[in-house]
C-alpha positions in Angstrom: 247.7 174.2 -19.1 244.1 174.1 -20.9 242.6 171.2 -18.9 239.1 169.6 -19.9 237.7 167.8 -16.9 234.8 165.3 -17.9 232.5 163.6 -15.2 231.9 160.1 -16.1 234.4 157.6 -18.0 231.8 156.7 -20.5 231.9 156.7 -24.5 231.8 160.6 -24.8 234.6 160.8 -22.4 236.8 158.1 -24.3 235.8 159.9 -27.5 237.1 163.2 -26.2 240.3 161.7 -24.7 241.2 159.8 -27.8 240.9 162.6 -30.2 243.0 165.0 -28.0 245.5 162.2 -28.0 245.3 162.1 -31.8 245.7 166.0 -32.0 248.7 166.1 -29.5 250.4 163.3 -31.3 250.0 165.1 -34.5 251.4 168.4 -32.8 248.0 170.1 -32.9 246.5 171.9 -30.1 244.3 169.8 -27.5 243.6 170.3 -23.9 244.9 167.9 -21.3 241.7 165.6 -20.5 241.2 164.5 -17.0 238.0 162.1 -16.3 236.6 162.1 -12.9 234.9 158.3 -12.5 233.8 156.5 -9.2 233.8 153.1 -10.5 235.6 151.7 -13.7 236.0 153.2 -17.1 232.7 152.1 -18.9 231.1 151.2 -15.6 227.5 152.0 -16.5 227.8 149.0 -19.0 229.0 146.8 -16.0 227.1 144.8 -13.7 228.6 147.1 -11.0 227.1 150.4 -12.4 223.6 149.3 -11.7 222.1 149.9 -15.4 222.6 146.4 -16.5 223.9 142.9 -15.7 226.5 143.5 -18.5 225.1 140.4 -20.6 222.5 142.1 -22.6 223.4 143.3 -26.0 224.3 146.9 -27.1 221.5 148.5 -29.0 223.6 150.5 -31.4 226.0 149.0 -33.8 229.4 149.0 -32.2 230.7 150.2 -35.8 229.3 153.6 -34.4 232.4 153.6 -32.5 234.4 156.5 -30.7 235.4 157.9 -34.0 232.2 157.5 -35.8 231.4 158.7 -38.3 235.0 159.6 -39.2 234.6 162.7 -41.1 236.5 165.3 -38.9 235.9 169.0 -39.6 238.5 170.0 -36.8 241.0 171.8 -38.7 241.5 172.2 -42.3 244.3 170.4 -44.1 244.2 167.9 -41.0 241.1 166.4 -41.1 242.0 163.3 -43.3 244.8 162.5 -41.1 242.9 163.0 -37.9 240.1 160.4 -39.4 243.0 157.8 -40.1 244.5 158.3 -36.7 241.1 157.8 -35.0 240.8 154.6 -36.8 243.5 153.1 -34.7 241.0 153.6 -31.7 238.0 152.1 -33.4 236.1 148.9 -32.5 237.7 146.9 -35.5 241.0 148.1 -34.4 240.0 146.6 -30.6 239.1 143.3 -32.1 242.1 142.8 -34.0 244.2 143.8 -30.8 242.2 140.9 -29.3 242.5 138.5 -32.3 238.7 138.2 -32.4 238.0 140.3 -35.7 237.6 137.3 -37.9 235.2 135.5 -35.6 233.1 138.8 -35.4 232.6 139.0 -38.9 232.0 135.4 -39.7 229.4 135.5 -37.0 227.6 138.2 -38.7 228.8 141.4 -36.7 226.7 141.0 -33.7 226.2 143.6 -31.3 228.7 143.0 -28.2 227.4 142.4 -24.9 227.5 145.5 -22.5 230.4 144.1 -20.6 232.5 143.5 -23.8 231.6 147.3 -24.8 233.0 148.2 -21.5 236.2 146.4 -22.1 236.4 148.2 -25.6 236.3 151.8 -23.8 238.9 150.6 -21.3 241.2 149.7 -24.1 240.7 153.2 -25.4 241.6 154.7 -22.0 244.8 152.8 -22.1 245.5 153.5 -25.5 244.9 157.1 -25.1 246.6 157.5 -21.8 244.0 159.5 -20.4 244.3 160.8 -16.8 241.4 158.9 -14.7 240.7 159.9 -11.2 239.0 157.6 -9.0 236.1 159.3 -7.1 232.8 161.0 -6.9 232.2 164.9 -7.7 230.4 166.4 -5.0 230.7 170.2 -5.7 231.2 172.3 -8.7 232.2 175.8 -8.1 233.1 178.7 -10.4 236.4 179.8 -10.4 237.5 182.9 -12.4 237.3 181.7 -16.0 237.2 178.1 -15.4 236.1 175.7 -12.6 237.1 174.1 -9.2 235.3 170.6 -8.7 235.6 168.9 -5.4 236.2 165.0 -5.9 235.5 162.7 -2.9 237.7 159.2 -3.1 236.7 155.9 -2.2 238.6 156.5 1.2 236.4 159.7 2.0 239.2 162.1 1.4 238.5 164.8 -1.0 240.7 166.6 -3.4 239.9 169.7 -5.7 240.7 169.8 -9.4 241.0 172.9 -11.3 240.0 172.9 -15.0 239.1 175.6 -17.8 236.5 173.5 -19.1 234.2 171.1 -18.0 231.9 168.2 -19.6 229.3 166.4 -17.5 228.3 162.9 -18.9 226.1 160.0 -17.6 222.4 159.4 -16.4 222.6 159.7 -12.7 221.9 157.7 -9.9 220.5 153.9 -10.9 219.4 153.4 -7.5 216.5 155.9 -7.5 213.0 154.8 -7.7 209.7 156.4 -7.8 208.7 155.4 -4.4 210.2 153.5 -1.4 208.0 150.1 -1.5 209.6 146.4 -1.2 207.6 145.5 -4.1 209.0 148.6 -6.5 212.5 148.0 -7.4 215.0 150.5 -8.6 216.8 149.4 -11.9 220.1 149.0 -9.9 217.9 146.7 -7.6 216.5 144.6 -10.0 219.9 143.9 -11.9 221.3 142.9 -8.7 218.6 140.4 -7.6 218.6 139.3 -11.4 222.5 139.0 -11.5 222.3 136.8 -8.2 219.4 134.7 -9.4 216.9 136.0 -6.5 214.3 137.8 -8.5 211.1 136.7 -6.8 208.6 134.8 -8.9 205.6 136.8 -10.0 202.1 136.3 -11.2 201.8 139.8 -12.5 205.0 142.1 -13.2 205.4 145.4 -14.5 208.1 147.6 -15.8 207.5 151.2 -16.1 209.4 152.8 -19.2 209.5 152.7 -22.7 213.2 153.3 -23.6 216.3 151.2 -23.7 216.6 150.7 -20.1 213.2 149.5 -19.6 213.5 147.4 -22.8 216.7 145.6 -21.3 214.8 145.1 -18.0 212.1 143.4 -20.0 214.3 141.3 -22.0 215.7 139.8 -18.7 212.4 139.7 -17.0 210.6 137.5 -19.4 213.3 134.9 -18.8 212.4 134.3 -15.3 209.2 133.0 -13.5 206.6 135.5 -14.5 202.8 134.8 -15.6 202.2 138.2 -16.9 204.2 141.4 -17.4 203.2 144.7 -18.5 205.1 147.9 -19.9 204.0 151.0 -18.5 204.6 154.0 -20.4 202.8 157.3 -21.8 202.9 156.4 -25.3 200.0 154.8 -27.1 202.3 151.8 -27.9 205.9 150.6 -27.7 207.4 152.0 -30.6 210.7 150.2 -32.0 213.7 152.6 -33.2 213.7 153.7 -36.5 216.7 152.0 -38.2 216.6 152.9 -41.8 219.0 155.1 -43.6 216.8 158.1 -43.2 216.4 158.1 -39.6 220.0 157.2 -39.2 221.6 159.7 -41.3 220.0 162.5 -38.9 222.0 160.7 -36.1 225.1 160.1 -37.6 225.4 163.4 -39.6 223.9 166.4 -37.7 224.2 168.7 -40.6 220.6 168.8 -41.8 219.2 168.9 -38.3 219.4 172.9 -38.0 217.1 173.0 -41.1 214.1 171.4 -39.2 211.7 173.2 -37.3 211.8 172.8 -33.4 208.4 170.6 -33.8 209.9 168.7 -36.6 213.2 167.7 -34.5 210.8 167.0 -31.4 209.0 164.2 -33.6 212.2 162.5 -34.8 213.5 162.3 -31.2 210.3 161.0 -29.9 210.0 158.6 -33.0 213.6 157.3 -33.0 215.3 157.6 -29.8 213.0 158.5 -26.5 210.8 155.9 -25.3 211.6 153.2 -27.8 213.0 149.8 -27.9 215.5 148.2 -30.0 214.3 146.0 -33.0 216.1 143.1 -31.3 214.5 143.7 -28.0 211.0 144.1 -29.6 211.1 141.2 -31.9 211.5 139.1 -28.6 208.9 140.7 -26.8 206.4 140.2 -29.6 206.8 136.6 -29.5 205.8 136.5 -26.1 202.1 136.3 -25.1 203.0 137.4 -21.6 203.5 140.5 -22.5 201.4 143.7 -22.4 201.2 147.3 -22.6 199.4 149.8 -20.4 199.4 153.6 -21.2 199.9 156.2 -18.9 202.1 158.0 -16.4 202.3 156.7 -12.8 201.2 159.2 -10.2 200.6 157.3 -7.2 202.3 154.2 -5.4 200.3 152.5 -2.4 200.1 149.2 -0.8 197.5 146.7 -2.0 197.8 143.3 0.1 200.8 141.6 -0.5 201.6 143.9 -3.6 201.6 147.2 -4.9 199.0 149.5 -6.6 200.2 151.8 -9.5 197.6 154.9 -10.5 197.9 155.6 -14.0 196.9 158.9 -15.6 196.0 159.7 -19.1 194.7 162.9 -20.4 191.7 161.4 -22.3 190.1 159.3 -19.6 189.8 158.9 -15.8 192.9 157.7 -13.8 193.2 153.7 -13.5 194.4 151.7 -10.8 196.4 148.4 -11.5 198.0 146.0 -9.0 201.2 144.0 -9.3 203.3 142.1 -7.1 206.5 143.1 -8.7 207.4 146.4 -10.3 210.6 147.7 -11.7 211.2 151.3 -12.1 213.0 151.6 -15.5 212.3 154.9 -16.6 216.1 155.5 -17.1 218.1 158.5 -16.3 217.5 161.6 -14.6 218.4 164.5 -17.2 218.9 167.0 -14.1 221.0 164.9 -11.9 224.0 167.3 -12.2 222.4 170.4 -10.8 222.7 169.0 -7.3 226.6 169.8 -7.8 226.5 173.2 -8.1 227.0 175.7 -5.2 224.7 178.8 -5.0 227.1 180.7 -7.1 226.9 178.3 -10.1 223.4 177.5 -9.7 222.5 181.6 -9.9 224.7 181.8 -13.0 223.2 178.7 -14.6 219.7 180.3 -14.1 220.8 183.7 -15.4 222.0 181.8 -18.7 219.0 179.5 -19.4 216.8 182.8 -18.6 214.8 181.5 -15.6 214.1 178.7 -13.2 216.3 175.8 -14.7 214.1 173.1 -16.6 215.5 170.6 -19.4 213.6 172.8 -22.0 215.4 176.0 -21.1 219.0 174.0 -21.0 218.1 172.5 -24.3 217.3 176.0 -26.0 220.6 177.4 -25.0 222.8 174.5 -26.2 225.6 176.2 -28.7 227.0 174.5 -31.8 230.2 173.3 -29.3 227.8 171.6 -27.0 228.1 174.3 -24.1 225.6 176.1 -22.4 225.7 179.6 -24.0 225.9 182.5 -21.5 228.2 180.9 -18.7 231.5 182.6 -18.0 233.4 179.3 -18.5 232.8 176.2 -21.0 230.3 173.7 -19.8 229.6 171.0 -22.1 226.3 169.0 -21.7 226.2 166.8 -24.7 223.3 164.7 -23.0 221.1 168.3 -23.4 222.3 169.0 -27.0 220.0 166.5 -28.7 217.0 169.0 -29.7 219.3 171.9 -30.6 222.3 170.4 -32.3 221.3 166.8 -33.5 219.8 163.7 -32.1 223.1 161.9 -32.1 225.1 163.8 -29.4 223.0 162.5 -26.4 223.9 158.7 -27.3 226.3 156.7 -29.1 225.4 157.9 -32.6 228.2 160.5 -33.6 230.9 160.3 -31.1 233.7 161.6 -33.5 231.5 164.6 -34.3 230.8 165.1 -30.4 234.7 165.0 -30.0 235.3 167.5 -32.8 232.8 170.2 -31.7 234.0 169.9 -28.2 237.9 169.9 -29.2 237.6 172.6 -31.8 236.3 175.3 -29.4 239.1 177.3 -27.8 242.0 175.0 -28.6 244.8 174.9 -26.3 248.4 175.1 -26.8 249.8 171.5 -27.8 251.2 169.5 -25.0 251.6 165.8 -23.8 249.4 163.8 -21.5 250.5 163.7 -17.9 250.4 160.3 -15.6 250.7 160.5 -11.9 248.8 159.3 -8.9 248.2 163.1 -7.6 248.9 165.5 -10.5 249.9 169.2 -9.6 246.4 170.7 -10.2 244.7 168.5 -7.7 244.8 170.0 -3.9 243.9 167.3 -1.1 242.3 167.9 2.1 
């Protein structure tokens, strides 16, 4: 059996699981998909995941669902049928199933709250009958032309899962912060306090980061008792995500992406994806005169009376220090968090594949068309690293249908049916 193991039960995992189910139902080749998830399906969109309180709204249109953009290129002669079948897993189908489609349309097709988006992903998981193993990945080892992954369950017991292919998703640990300081909160700490209505009053607060994680934190913070709140980011200002047809089309359809130079690609990503707020959040902040922007990178965190002092560095001027009584580290995920899971052999193989000490830039340079790291003996899919080489929509929610196409079209398996059991044969417990 060809098995694709996915780390993290988010939108990318569900997109692949749903399309694999559709292909099998049509008698077409697809791997068996197993997902390892420590929390719940869609956990990072729930308050328990530490990245949100679940009540803030999705920054991307929900119509960019797990099948979008619905122009499959998986196999000639089957693509139309695949697209039609995937519509059964779409956002609209989910609302129809819940009996809320008309209400959603009548309200102007609003973006859902994060917890509703998680419910959509859970609905996809049930409908696709994907196998979900509850646990946390601890170690990834090479096993011939495949992988052996050690998973630790909530009870502390470990199991090993063998897979021919491996996909790693997710942003890493939401509980990490720049430094340990009582006035400096991780994003998980922030949402925990906000959810329990115990966020302390602040005369001068700050949020570090310029992306959507920071935007959601700012959107929440201005609803609390703060006199001023500063956004700290390296950019000259806070940019709004590009939402015109021309920007969106590059995310939805990466066909034009390869024609752009690397410099042009970086410029597109910088202007439209990394370090930008959604239009809705930006409009909220613009109307609030307590909100300010400070340019720079935080290079030092120190005590200052009852507060915390942040030293900001800019290339064009001397370092500046600012004092706050509450700071939220909302820089976002750690792109290379998964490297800690590799054993020494895999770490060596990875370094050989990228051509030197592992950096984000080196990984981005070797991402193949099928979203794998080229040069490894087994398939390792890293869609979060594929934006620069293959298209800006792959790391986010902008072309999940294209993502599943590319992953499932590589080294197709023999057609089979999904297995469902508490302890599958491929899992060895310890």
